[in-house]
C-alpha positions in Angstrom: -51.7 -20.6 -10.5 -54.4 -21.5 -8.0 -54.1 -24.8 -6.2 -57.1 -27.2 -6.5 -59.0 -27.0 -3.2 -59.6 -30.8 -3.5 -55.9 -31.4 -3.1 -53.1 -32.8 -5.3 -55.5 -35.4 -6.9 -57.9 -32.7 -8.0 -61.1 -34.2 -9.6 -60.0 -37.7 -8.4 -60.6 -36.4 -4.9 -64.0 -34.8 -5.8 -66.0 -35.0 -2.5 -69.2 -36.9 -2.4 -72.2 -34.8 -3.3 -73.9 -35.3 0.0 -76.2 -32.3 -0.4 -77.8 -33.8 -3.5 -81.6 -34.1 -3.4 -83.3 -36.6 -5.7 -87.0 -37.3 -6.3 -88.4 -40.8 -5.5 -88.5 -41.7 -9.2 -84.9 -40.5 -10.0 -82.4 -42.4 -12.1 -79.7 -44.2 -10.1 -77.0 -41.8 -8.9 -73.5 -43.2 -8.6 -70.4 -42.0 -6.7 -67.8 -44.5 -7.8 -64.0 -44.8 -7.2 -61.7 -47.4 -8.7 -58.1 -47.9 -7.5 -55.5 -50.3 -8.8 -51.8 -50.8 -7.9 -49.0 -53.3 -8.4 -45.5 -54.2 -7.3 -44.3 -56.8 -9.7 -41.1 -57.5 -7.8 -43.1 -58.6 -4.8 -45.7 -60.4 -6.8 -48.4 -58.1 -5.6 -51.5 -56.9 -7.6 -54.5 -55.1 -6.2 -57.8 -53.5 -7.3 -60.3 -51.8 -5.1 -63.8 -50.6 -6.2 -65.9 -48.2 -4.2 -69.3 -48.6 -5.9 -71.4 -46.1 -4.0 -74.1 -43.7 -4.6 -77.4 -42.4 -3.3 -80.2 -44.5 -4.6 -78.6 -47.2 -6.7 -78.7 -51.0 -6.3 -75.6 -52.9 -5.4 -73.6 -50.3 -3.4 -70.5 -52.0 -2.0 -66.8 -51.6 -1.3 -64.4 -54.3 -2.6 -60.7 -54.8 -2.3 -59.1 -57.8 -4.1 -55.4 -58.7 -4.0 -53.1 -61.3 -5.6 -49.9 -62.1 -3.7 -47.5 -64.7 -5.0 -50.2 -66.2 -7.1 -52.8 -66.5 -4.3 -56.0 -64.4 -4.2 -57.9 -62.8 -1.3 -60.9 -60.4 -1.3 -62.9 -58.2 1.0 -66.5 -57.4 -0.2 -68.8 -55.4 2.0 -72.1 -53.5 1.7 -71.7 -49.7 1.5 -74.0 -47.2 3.1 -75.4 -44.5 0.8 -73.0 -41.6 0.1 -70.1 -43.3 1.9 -66.6 -44.4 0.7 -65.7 -46.8 3.6 -67.0 -49.9 5.4 -65.9 -51.6 8.6 -63.2 -53.5 6.7 -62.3 -51.0 4.0 -61.3 -47.4 4.6 -60.9 -45.5 1.3 -59.7 -41.9 1.5 -60.3 -40.0 -1.7 -57.3 -37.8 -0.8 -54.6 -40.5 -0.8 -54.9 -43.5 1.5 -56.5 -46.9 1.7 -56.6 -49.3 4.7 -58.1 -52.8 4.6 -58.5 -55.2 7.5 -59.9 -58.7 7.3 -59.4 -62.1 8.9 -57.3 -63.1 5.8 -55.2 -60.1 5.0 -54.5 -56.5 5.9 -53.4 -53.7 3.6 -52.3 -50.1 4.3 -51.2 -47.9 1.4 -50.7 -44.3 0.5 -50.7 -42.9 -3.0 -49.5 -39.8 -4.8 -50.4 -38.5 -8.3 -48.1 -38.1 -11.3 -48.8 -36.5 -14.7 -52.2 -35.0 -15.0 -55.9 -36.1 -14.9 -57.5 -37.5 -18.0 -61.1 -36.1 -18.4 -63.5 -38.4 -20.2 -66.4 -36.1 -19.4 -66.2 -33.8 -22.4 -66.2 -36.6 -24.9 -69.1 -38.3 -23.1 -67.3 -41.7 -23.8 -68.6 -43.4 -20.6 -72.3 -43.8 -21.2 -74.5 -42.8 -18.4 -78.3 -42.9 -18.0 -79.2 -39.2 -18.5 -79.7 -37.6 -22.0 -79.0 -34.2 -20.6 -76.4 -34.6 -17.8 -73.1 -36.0 -18.9 -71.5 -38.6 -16.6 -68.4 -37.1 -14.9 -65.4 -39.4 -15.2 -61.7 -38.8 -14.5 -58.6 -41.0 -14.5 -55.0 -40.5 -13.3 -51.9 -42.4 -12.6 -49.7 -42.3 -9.5 -47.3 -44.1 -7.2 -47.9 -45.9 -4.0 -46.1 -47.2 -0.9 -47.3 -49.4 2.0 -47.6 -52.8 3.6 -49.5 -56.0 3.0 -49.9 -58.6 5.7 -51.1 -62.2 5.2 -51.0 -64.4 8.3 -48.0 -63.6 10.3 -46.0 -62.2 7.4 -45.9 -58.4 6.6 -44.3 -57.3 3.3 -43.4 -53.7 2.3 -44.7 -52.9 -1.2 -44.3 -50.0 -3.6 -45.0 -49.3 -7.3 -47.4 -47.7 -9.6 -51.1 -46.8 -9.0 -54.1 -46.0 -11.2 -57.3 -44.3 -10.1 -60.6 -43.2 -11.5 -63.5 -41.1 -10.0 -67.0 -41.0 -11.4 -70.2 -39.3 -10.4 -73.6 -39.0 -12.1 -76.5 -41.1 -13.3 -75.1 -44.5 -14.0 -76.1 -48.2 -14.1 -74.0 -50.2 -16.5 -76.2 -53.2 -16.6 -79.1 -51.2 -18.0 -77.3 -49.9 -21.1 -73.9 -51.5 -21.7 -73.5 -54.8 -23.7 -69.7 -55.0 -23.8 -66.6 -52.9 -23.2 -62.8 -52.8 -22.8 -60.8 -50.3 -20.9 -57.1 -50.1 -20.2 -54.7 -48.0 -18.1 -51.0 -48.5 -18.8 -47.9 -47.1 -17.1 -44.7 -46.5 -19.0 -41.5 -45.1 -17.6 -42.2 -41.5 -18.6 -45.9 -41.5 -19.6 -49.3 -43.1 -19.0 -51.8 -44.4 -21.5 -55.6 -44.8 -20.9 -58.4 -45.6 -23.4 -61.8 -47.2 -23.4 -64.5 -48.4 -25.8 -68.0 -49.2 -24.7 -70.8 -50.9 -26.7 -74.3 -49.9 -25.7 -77.8 -51.0 -26.8 -78.9 -48.0 -28.7 -75.9 -46.3 -30.3 -72.2 -46.4 -31.2 -69.8 -44.9 -28.8 -66.4 -44.2 -30.3 -63.2 -45.1 -28.4 -61.4 -42.4 -26.6 -58.3 -42.0 -24.5 -55.1 -40.1 -23.7 -51.3 -40.3 -23.6 -50.2 -38.3 -20.5 -46.7 -37.2 -19.5 -43.6 -37.2 -21.8 -45.9 -38.2 -24.6 -49.2 -36.4 -25.0 -51.9 -37.2 -27.5 -55.7 -37.8 -27.7 -56.8 -41.3 -28.7 -59.8 -41.1 -31.1 -60.2 -44.7 -32.0 -59.1 -48.2 -31.2 -59.5 -51.6 -33.0 -58.7 -55.0 -31.5 -56.9 -56.9 -34.2 -56.2 -60.1 -32.3 -57.3 -62.1 -29.2 -55.9 -65.3 -27.9 -57.9 -68.6 -27.3 -58.8 -67.4 -23.8 -60.4 -64.2 -25.1 -57.7 -61.9 -23.9 -56.7 -59.0 -26.1 -53.3 -59.4 -27.7 -53.0 -56.6 -30.4 -54.7 -53.2 -30.6 -54.4 -50.5 -33.2 -54.9 -46.9 -31.8 -55.9 -43.9 -33.9 -54.3 -40.7 -32.6 -55.5 -37.2 -33.1 -53.7 -35.8 -36.1 -53.9 -38.9 -38.2 -51.1 -41.0 -36.5 -51.5 -44.6 -35.4 -49.9 -46.6 -32.7 -49.8 -50.4 -32.4 -49.9 -52.2 -29.0 -48.9 -55.8 -28.3 -50.2 -57.2 -24.9 -48.5 -60.0 -23.1 -50.1 -62.9 -21.1 -51.6 -61.8 -17.8 -49.4 -61.9 -14.7 -52.6 -61.8 -12.5 -56.3 -61.6 -13.1 -59.0 -60.1 -10.8 -62.7 -60.2 -11.4 -64.7 -56.9 -11.2 -68.3 -57.2 -10.0 -70.6 -54.5 -11.3 -74.1 -53.6 -10.2 -76.6 -56.0 -8.4 -78.4 -58.1 -11.1 -82.1 -58.1 -10.5 -82.6 -61.1 -12.8 -80.8 -63.4 -15.2 -78.6 -60.7 -16.8 -75.2 -59.8 -15.3 -72.3 -57.7 -16.5 -69.2 -59.9 -16.1 -65.8 -58.1 -16.1 -62.2 -58.8 -15.1 -58.9 -57.0 -15.0 -55.8 -58.6 -16.6 -52.5 -57.3 -15.3 -50.3 -57.3 -18.4 -47.1 -56.0 -19.9 -47.5 -54.1 -23.1 -45.2 -53.0 -25.9 -45.8 -50.2 -28.4 -44.9 -50.5 -32.1 -42.1 -48.0 -31.5 -40.6 -50.0 -28.6 -41.9 -48.5 -25.4 -42.6 -51.1 -22.7 -45.2 -50.5 -20.0 -47.4 -52.4 -17.6 -51.0 -52.0 -16.3 -54.5 -53.4 -16.6 -56.7 -54.4 -19.5 -60.3 -54.7 -18.3 -62.9 -56.5 -20.4 -66.6 -56.8 -19.7 -69.6 -58.5 -21.4 -73.3 -58.7 -20.6 -74.3 -62.3 -19.9 -77.9 -62.7 -20.8 -78.5 -66.2 -22.1 -81.3 -68.1 -20.2 
């Protein structure tokens, strides 16, 4: 068996396509990476978003953390076809370092299980009718340190990643979505459902690890008064179903997307939640929801 030349993260470490040549009137080309990790015992939750590309609006790097209920964020412009800024160094191969006046973060991450490929199902809507947006997700573990003020704390736990490249601009086509990535003791679960302006996009996802299955549908059956999702029914390949019950968020981090040119904006956030399956498995991860705000 040949090893992936991109390293242990495989498609999650796909190099930037720096040799790409685009005409002046090209659709926006994105090179995105999302990273999330948490250490519940230390009260630490983190998301980082490298929203890069070649010719797109709103290219930036962001890292947001919650520690003991307090929040900090670094948000910096990103040069075309880069993954790092002066304050955020993001290595596709397995390390992130953040340095700001308010906090510092240095973590390394390793993969577990296998990558989930959303590209074949074309479930993440891009802008091109002929070139499918490439999107991969995978779970892992992390270790490192976080420093706030004069205090440095060692942290470790589970990590979640994605990597996307292709023609993409969510604000142009998406109207609402939810996407989740959950870590259980011996398997991971990921699924998403996106509503777009011109067609229906079915939900899709995967169970990876000790449990393996393809998720072909999802239905939200209950939300709470704050709009958070509390119950979901999943349709698995082969006709089986799986119920999920989601707890109250332990932390919440907003997720900026694009650079709105006018009154419309895609507003999204990550809830860090515990989840229980109908057959008793208990996991933890993020449920992300987004909606297009367009009232004037």
